[in-house]
C-alpha positions as CSV (number, residue, x, y, z in Angstrom):
1,M,-36.3,-1.8,13.6
2,N,-33.6,-3.5,15.8
3,F,-30.5,-4.2,13.9
4,D,-28.8,-6.1,16.7
5,E,-31.3,-8.9,16.0
6,Y,-29.3,-9.4,12.5
7,Q,-25.9,-9.4,13.9
8,L,-24.4,-12.8,14.6
9,Q,-22.7,-13.2,17.6
10,L,-19.2,-14.2,17.4
11,D,-18.2,-17.1,19.3
12,E,-15.0,-17.6,21.0
13,S,-14.0,-20.2,18.5
14,A,-15.0,-21.2,15.0
15,T,-14.8,-24.1,12.7
16,L,-13.5,-23.3,9.1
17,V,-15.1,-24.9,5.8
18,S,-14.0,-24.8,2.5
19,I,-14.0,-26.6,-1.0
20,V,-11.6,-27.9,-3.9
21,C,-13.5,-27.5,-7.2
22,E,-12.1,-26.9,-10.6
23,N,-15.1,-24.9,-11.6
24,F,-14.7,-22.6,-8.2
25,E,-12.6,-19.4,-8.5
26,S,-9.8,-19.2,-6.0
27,H,-10.5,-22.6,-4.9
28,R,-9.6,-24.7,-8.2
29,T,-6.7,-26.3,-6.4
30,E,-6.0,-27.8,-3.1
31,E,-3.2,-25.2,-2.8
32,Q,-5.4,-22.1,-3.6
33,T,-8.1,-23.4,-1.1
34,L,-5.4,-23.8,1.6
35,H,-3.9,-20.4,1.0
36,S,-7.4,-18.9,1.4
37,L,-8.1,-20.8,4.5
38,V,-4.9,-19.3,5.9
39,E,-6.1,-15.8,5.1
40,L,-9.4,-16.6,6.6
41,R,-7.6,-17.6,9.9
42,E,-5.8,-14.2,9.8
43,L,-9.1,-12.5,9.1
44,L,-10.8,-14.1,12.0
45,N,-7.9,-13.2,14.4
46,T,-8.7,-9.7,13.5
47,L,-12.0,-10.1,14.8
48,G,-10.6,-11.6,17.9
49,V,-12.3,-15.0,17.0
50,E,-10.2,-18.2,17.6
51,P,-10.0,-20.0,14.3
52,G,-10.2,-23.9,15.2
53,E,-10.4,-27.1,13.0
54,Q,-10.6,-26.6,9.3
55,F,-12.2,-28.9,6.8
56,Y,-12.6,-29.0,3.0
57,Q,-14.3,-31.2,0.5
58,N,-13.1,-32.3,-3.1
59,K,-16.0,-32.0,-5.5
60,K,-16.2,-32.1,-9.2
61,S,-19.3,-29.7,-9.1
62,L,-20.8,-27.5,-6.7
63,D,-24.1,-28.3,-4.9
64,P,-26.3,-25.1,-5.7
65,A,-28.4,-25.9,-2.3
66,T,-25.4,-26.3,0.2
67,M,-22.2,-26.0,-1.7
68,L,-20.9,-29.1,-0.1
69,G,-22.6,-32.4,0.3
70,S,-25.0,-32.8,3.2
71,G,-23.2,-35.8,4.3
72,K,-19.8,-34.0,4.6
73,L,-21.6,-30.9,6.2
74,E,-23.2,-33.7,8.9
75,E,-19.7,-34.8,9.5
76,I,-18.3,-31.3,9.9
77,A,-20.8,-30.4,12.2
78,E,-20.5,-33.5,14.4
79,Q,-16.6,-32.8,14.8
80,A,-17.5,-29.1,15.4
81,K,-19.6,-30.0,18.2
82,N,-17.2,-32.6,19.7
83,T,-14.7,-29.2,19.9
84,N,-17.5,-27.1,21.7
85,S,-17.7,-25.1,18.3
86,K,-20.8,-23.6,17.6
87,L,-19.9,-21.4,14.7
88,L,-19.0,-22.7,11.0
89,V,-17.4,-20.1,9.0
90,F,-17.3,-20.7,5.1
91,D,-14.3,-19.4,3.1
92,F,-16.7,-18.0,0.5
93,E,-20.0,-16.2,0.0
94,L,-23.0,-18.0,0.6
95,T,-26.5,-17.2,-0.8
96,A,-29.3,-16.7,1.7
97,S,-30.9,-20.2,0.8
98,Q,-27.4,-21.8,1.3
99,M,-27.2,-20.4,4.7
100,R,-30.7,-21.5,5.7
101,N,-30.2,-25.0,4.4
102,I,-26.7,-25.4,6.0
103,K,-28.2,-24.2,9.4
104,K,-30.9,-26.7,9.0
105,I,-28.7,-29.6,8.4
106,T,-25.8,-28.7,11.0
107,G,-28.0,-27.2,13.6
108,L,-24.8,-24.4,14.0
109,E,-24.4,-20.9,13.3
110,V,-23.2,-20.1,9.9
111,M,-21.1,-17.3,8.8
112,D,-19.5,-16.7,5.3
113,R,-16.1,-14.9,4.4
114,C,-18.3,-11.8,3.3
115,M,-19.6,-11.4,6.7
116,V,-16.1,-11.5,8.3
117,I,-14.6,-9.0,6.1
118,L,-18.0,-6.6,6.6
119,E,-17.4,-6.9,10.3
120,I,-13.7,-6.1,9.9
121,F,-14.4,-3.3,7.9
122,A,-17.3,-1.9,10.1
123,R,-15.2,-2.0,13.0
124,H,-12.0,-0.4,11.6
125,A,-13.5,2.4,9.5
126,R,-12.7,5.7,10.9
127,T,-13.9,8.6,8.5
128,K,-17.6,9.2,8.3
129,E,-17.6,8.4,4.5
130,A,-15.9,5.1,5.0
131,K,-18.4,4.3,7.7
132,I,-21.4,5.3,5.5
133,Q,-20.0,3.3,2.4
134,I,-19.3,0.0,4.6
135,E,-22.6,0.4,6.1
136,I,-24.2,0.5,2.6
137,S,-22.3,-2.6,1.8
138,R,-23.6,-4.2,5.2
139,L,-27.3,-3.4,4.3
140,N,-26.8,-4.5,0.9
141,Y,-25.7,-7.9,2.1
142,M,-28.3,-8.1,4.7
143,L,-31.3,-7.3,2.7
144,P,-31.8,-10.8,0.8
145,R,-30.6,-12.7,3.9
146,L,-33.1,-11.3,6.7
147,Q,-35.1,-14.5,7.1
148,T,-31.9,-16.3,7.7
149,L,-30.2,-13.8,10.0
150,W,-33.3,-12.8,11.9
151,T,-33.2,-15.5,14.6
152,H,-36.7,-14.8,15.8
153,F,-38.6,-14.9,12.7
154,S,-39.5,-18.7,13.1
155,K,-41.1,-17.9,16.5
156,Q,-43.2,-15.1,15.1
157,K,-44.4,-16.9,11.9
158,G,-48.2,-16.4,11.3
159,G,-50.4,-19.4,10.1
160,I,-50.7,-21.0,6.8
161,G,-51.8,-18.5,4.2
162,L,-51.8,-15.6,6.5
163,K,-49.3,-12.8,7.0
164,G,-48.2,-13.3,10.8
165,E,-46.4,-10.6,12.8
166,G,-43.2,-12.1,11.9
167,E,-43.9,-11.6,8.1
168,Q,-45.2,-8.4,8.4
169,Q,-42.2,-7.4,10.4
170,L,-39.9,-8.7,8.1
171,E,-41.4,-6.7,5.1
172,L,-41.2,-3.8,7.3
173,D,-37.3,-4.3,7.9
174,R,-36.9,-4.6,4.2
175,R,-38.4,-1.5,3.6
176,I,-36.4,0.3,6.4
177,I,-33.3,-1.2,5.0
178,R,-33.9,0.2,1.4
179,N,-34.9,3.7,2.9
180,K,-31.5,3.7,4.9
181,I,-29.6,2.7,1.9
182,A,-31.1,5.4,-0.4
183,A,-30.3,8.1,2.5
184,Y,-26.7,7.0,2.9
185,K,-26.4,7.2,-0.9
186,R,-27.7,10.6,-0.9
187,Q,-25.2,11.7,2.1
188,L,-22.5,10.2,-0.2
189,V,-23.1,12.5,-3.0
190,E,-22.9,15.6,-0.9
191,M,-19.5,14.1,0.4
192,E,-18.2,13.4,-2.9
193,K,-18.7,17.0,-3.9
194,T,-16.7,18.1,-0.7
195,R,-14.0,15.5,-1.3
196,T,-13.6,16.7,-5.1
197,E,-12.8,20.2,-4.1
198,Q,-10.3,18.7,-1.5
199,R,-8.7,16.8,-4.0
200,K,-8.6,19.8,-6.6
201,R,-6.9,21.9,-3.7
202,R,-4.3,19.4,-3.0
203,E,-3.7,18.7,-6.6
204,N,-3.0,22.5,-7.0
205,S,-0.3,22.5,-3.8
206,V,1.3,19.0,-3.3
207,V,2.6,16.2,-5.3
208,T,1.7,12.7,-4.0
209,A,2.7,9.1,-4.0
210,A,0.3,6.2,-3.0
211,L,1.4,3.0,-1.3
212,V,-0.9,0.3,-2.7
213,G,-0.6,-3.3,-2.4
214,Y,-2.1,-6.7,-1.0
215,T,-3.4,-6.2,2.8
216,N,-0.5,-7.0,5.5
217,A,2.3,-6.3,2.9
218,G,3.9,-3.8,5.3
219,K,2.4,-0.4,3.8
220,S,1.9,1.1,7.2
221,T,5.3,0.1,8.3
222,L,7.0,1.4,5.2
223,M,5.2,4.9,5.6
224,N,6.1,5.3,9.2
225,K,9.9,4.7,8.1
226,L,9.8,6.7,5.2
227,C,7.9,9.7,6.6
228,K,9.3,9.3,10.3
229,V,5.8,9.1,11.8
230,N,3.6,6.8,13.7
231,V,0.7,5.3,11.6
232,L,-1.1,2.3,13.1
233,S,1.0,-0.7,12.1
234,E,-0.4,-4.2,13.0
235,N,0.3,-7.8,11.9
236,K,-3.4,-8.2,11.1
237,L,-5.6,-8.0,7.8
238,F,-7.0,-4.7,7.4
239,A,-5.7,-3.2,10.2
240,T,-6.2,0.1,8.6
241,L,-9.0,1.0,6.0
242,D,-9.1,4.8,5.8
243,S,-6.3,6.4,3.5
244,T,-3.6,8.2,5.6
245,F,-1.7,11.3,4.2
246,R,1.7,12.1,5.6
247,T,4.3,14.4,4.4
248,L,7.3,12.7,3.0
249,N,9.7,15.6,2.3
250,P,8.6,19.0,3.9
251,D,11.4,20.7,2.5
252,S,10.6,20.4,-1.4
253,K,8.4,22.8,-3.0
254,P,5.7,21.8,-3.4
255,P,5.6,19.3,-0.5
256,M,5.7,15.7,-1.3
257,V,2.9,13.5,0.4
258,L,2.7,10.0,0.7
259,I,-0.7,8.4,1.0
260,D,-1.2,4.8,2.8
261,T,-4.1,3.0,1.2
262,V,-6.3,0.1,2.3
263,G,-4.9,-3.3,1.3
264,F,-6.1,-5.5,-1.3
265,I,-7.6,-8.9,-0.9
266,Q,-8.8,-11.8,-3.1
267,N,-12.3,-12.9,-3.2
268,L,-13.5,-9.6,-2.0
269,P,-17.2,-10.0,-1.3
270,S,-19.3,-8.4,-4.1
271,T,-21.4,-6.2,-1.8
272,L,-17.9,-4.6,-0.6
273,V,-16.7,-4.1,-4.3
274,E,-17.9,-0.2,-4.6
275,G,-17.2,0.3,-0.9
276,F,-13.8,-0.7,-1.4
277,K,-13.1,1.5,-4.3
278,T,-14.4,4.3,-2.5
279,T,-11.7,4.0,0.0
280,L,-9.2,3.6,-2.7
281,E,-10.2,6.8,-4.4
282,S,-7.1,8.7,-2.8
283,A,-4.9,6.5,-5.3
284,L,-6.7,8.0,-8.1
285,E,-5.0,11.4,-7.5
286,A,-1.6,10.2,-6.9
287,D,1.5,11.2,-9.2
288,L,3.3,7.6,-8.4
289,L,2.1,4.6,-7.2
290,I,4.3,2.5,-4.8
291,I,3.3,-1.1,-5.3
292,V,4.2,-2.8,-1.9
293,C,4.7,-6.7,-2.0
294,D,5.6,-9.0,0.9
295,L,8.2,-11.2,-1.0
296,S,8.8,-13.4,2.0
297,D,4.9,-14.6,1.5
298,P,4.9,-17.6,-0.8
299,Q,1.9,-16.3,-2.5
300,Y,3.6,-13.0,-3.3
301,K,3.0,-13.6,-7.4
302,N,-0.9,-14.0,-6.8
303,H,-0.8,-10.8,-4.5
304,L,0.9,-8.9,-7.3
305,K,-1.9,-10.0,-9.7
306,V,-4.8,-9.3,-7.4
307,T,-3.0,-5.8,-7.0
308,Q,-2.8,-5.1,-10.8
309,E,-6.3,-6.4,-11.1
310,V,-7.6,-3.8,-8.8
311,L,-5.8,-0.9,-10.3
312,E,-7.3,-2.1,-13.6
313,E,-10.5,-2.0,-12.2
314,L,-9.9,1.8,-10.9
315,N,-8.5,2.6,-14.3
316,I,-5.1,3.6,-12.9
317,K,-2.9,1.0,-13.8
318,D,-1.3,3.0,-16.6
319,K,0.1,5.6,-13.9
320,D,3.8,5.8,-13.2
321,Q,4.6,3.1,-10.7
322,I,7.5,1.1,-9.1
323,I,7.2,-2.3,-7.3
324,V,8.9,-2.5,-3.7
325,F,9.2,-5.8,-2.1
326,T,9.4,-5.8,1.9
327,K,10.3,-8.1,4.5
328,K,13.6,-8.8,3.1
329,D,14.8,-9.9,6.5
330,K,12.3,-12.7,6.5
331,I,13.1,-14.2,3.2
332,A,14.6,-17.7,3.7
333,D,15.7,-18.6,-0.1
334,P,18.7,-16.6,-0.9
335,F,18.1,-17.0,-4.6
336,L,14.5,-15.7,-4.4
337,P,15.4,-11.9,-4.3
338,K,17.2,-11.7,-7.5
339,I,14.7,-14.0,-9.5
340,A,11.9,-12.0,-8.3
341,M,13.5,-8.7,-9.2
342,R,14.3,-9.7,-12.5
343,N,11.3,-11.4,-13.5
344,L,8.9,-8.9,-12.0
345,H,10.7,-5.9,-12.9
346,A,10.6,-4.6,-9.2
347,S,12.6,-1.5,-8.3
348,F,13.6,-2.0,-4.7
349,L,13.9,-4.9,-2.1
350,V,13.8,-3.4,1.6
351,S,13.6,-4.4,5.1
352,S,11.9,-1.6,7.2
353,N,14.6,-2.2,9.8
354,N,17.3,-1.4,7.5
355,P,17.8,2.8,7.8
356,D,20.2,2.7,4.6
357,E,17.6,0.8,2.6
358,I,14.8,3.1,3.6
359,K,16.7,6.2,2.8
360,E,17.8,5.0,-0.5
361,L,14.1,4.2,-1.4
362,R,13.2,7.8,0.1
363,E,15.8,9.5,-1.9
364,F,14.5,7.9,-5.2
365,I,10.9,9.1,-4.5
366,I,12.2,12.4,-3.8
367,Q,14.3,12.7,-7.1
368,Y,11.6,11.0,-9.1
369,F,9.3,14.0,-8.3
370,L,12.1,16.6,-8.6
371,S,13.1,15.0,-12.1
372,K,9.4,15.6,-13.1
373,Q,9.6,19.3,-12.5
374,D,10.2,21.9,-15.1
375,H,13.3,24.4,-15.3
376,F,12.9,28.0,-15.7
377,D,15.6,30.8,-15.6
378,L,14.0,34.1,-14.4
379,F,15.2,37.6,-14.0
380,I,13.4,39.6,-11.6
381,P,13.9,43.3,-11.0
382,Y,14.4,44.4,-7.2
383,E,11.5,46.7,-7.3
384,D,9.2,43.6,-7.9
385,G,9.6,42.0,-4.2
386,E,6.4,40.4,-4.3
387,A,7.4,38.1,-7.4
388,Q,10.8,37.6,-5.5
389,A,8.8,36.3,-2.5
390,R,6.8,34.0,-4.7
391,V,9.9,32.4,-6.3
392,L,11.3,31.8,-3.0
393,S,8.3,30.4,-1.3
394,N,7.0,28.3,-4.3
395,A,10.2,27.0,-6.2
396,N,13.2,24.7,-5.7
397,I,16.1,27.2,-6.1
398,L,19.0,25.6,-8.2
399,N,21.1,28.8,-8.8
400,T,20.9,32.4,-8.0
401,S,23.1,35.5,-8.7
402,H,22.4,39.3,-7.6
403,H,22.9,42.0,-10.5
404,E,22.8,45.7,-10.6
405,N,19.2,45.6,-11.7
406,G,17.6,42.4,-10.2
407,T,18.3,38.7,-9.4
408,F,18.8,36.0,-11.6
409,Y,17.0,32.6,-10.5
410,R,17.3,29.1,-12.2
411,I,14.5,27.2,-10.5
412,R,12.7,23.8,-10.7
413,I,9.1,23.6,-10.3
414,P,5.8,21.7,-11.5
415,D,4.3,23.5,-14.3
416,F,0.9,23.5,-12.8
417,I,2.4,25.5,-9.7
418,F,4.4,27.9,-11.9
419,G,1.3,28.8,-13.7
420,Q,-0.2,30.1,-10.7
421,L,2.7,32.4,-9.9
422,S,2.2,34.9,-13.0
423,L,5.9,35.0,-13.5
424,N,5.8,34.5,-17.3
425,K,7.1,38.0,-18.3
426,Y,10.3,37.3,-16.3
427,I,11.2,34.1,-18.1
428,L,14.5,34.2,-19.9
429,A,15.4,32.6,-23.3
430,P,18.4,30.4,-23.3
431,K,20.6,32.9,-24.8
432,E,19.7,35.4,-22.5
433,S,20.4,33.3,-19.6
434,T,24.1,32.9,-20.4
435,K,25.0,36.3,-19.3
436,Y,23.8,35.8,-15.7
437,I,25.4,32.4,-15.0
């Protein structure tokens, strides 16, 4: 099977098509449709495709065969051909039959929002697991659409009532795809076991905060500033897909790690939902969720809504979280920050270009983790040098004093780490502690 036959060759330019219909999610109003088209343009830019003219039709009900009316499609096709555009990109997912019908009416190549996002994910995935999950999504999307995507099918079709070469090949390709999906899923099961072990080791050695939020909200830039590193940061949707781990504060014990996750987006294709969740599983292990939102975007409220919906789907919306509004320097309305901060209970408003604001946010995160740690007073005899070393290596020392028979330590440490150190016999009761302070 040659999968290249099913990959749409991206043209240099594309004509965008959408709809306004009160019964269609995320396209109920003209404002929603226009915002979604802006997003589609950014998605195409990420692929290196030049988005050209855009068209949308107001309809009371959706046409099950073509979504838009055939007359409108003919009009759009004529305009597209006049501008030398050979590709129509629809801002929603199309069924296999809808794609066939639209191609027949327009005579142009047809692509939907789902195909755009799948292509971006396929290009930007870096880890083996992410690549496999995205390939499963791509194959699941492809399976019911083989006849449409296979451009040579019509030329190889057999006679009436007979299974010609093309039809036999189509059935063979379907079987190959199903087998590939099954094989990939078996690989994921094995990889899940390894990932679970890695997660357990991290949970027992570090504390983590995850940056989550709508795509292109500035998460990677914020991580660069907070951790003083250089994670890929581009003004593109889905510039990063795989979760990135960086140390926020190496001096604290245990180390504090910041996780940069893939950005959320509305109208996520159904075939990508599971794959999207897989790339976000690192957020499941986080002790703190830092919801990042671009306050300069007119749709910031909707972006926060989508973020909370995804967190709810992941069953992690009840984790401790703070909201950080970004791109303060790009906000035109001077009253917006105060209104948004008050109404949405945000904790911080920052510009990644302001070192003082970044420092304040960083200190807040560090103090959050330290405040969650337990306090212990210990008295360790000098002869137990190994116990002394475990304290110095694993605990944050608040107070220490040396006495005739040993050393007094007042420490701050997560309880799950303290339980690993075998120091319970050296814990002092509050009344005993007073004589060493």
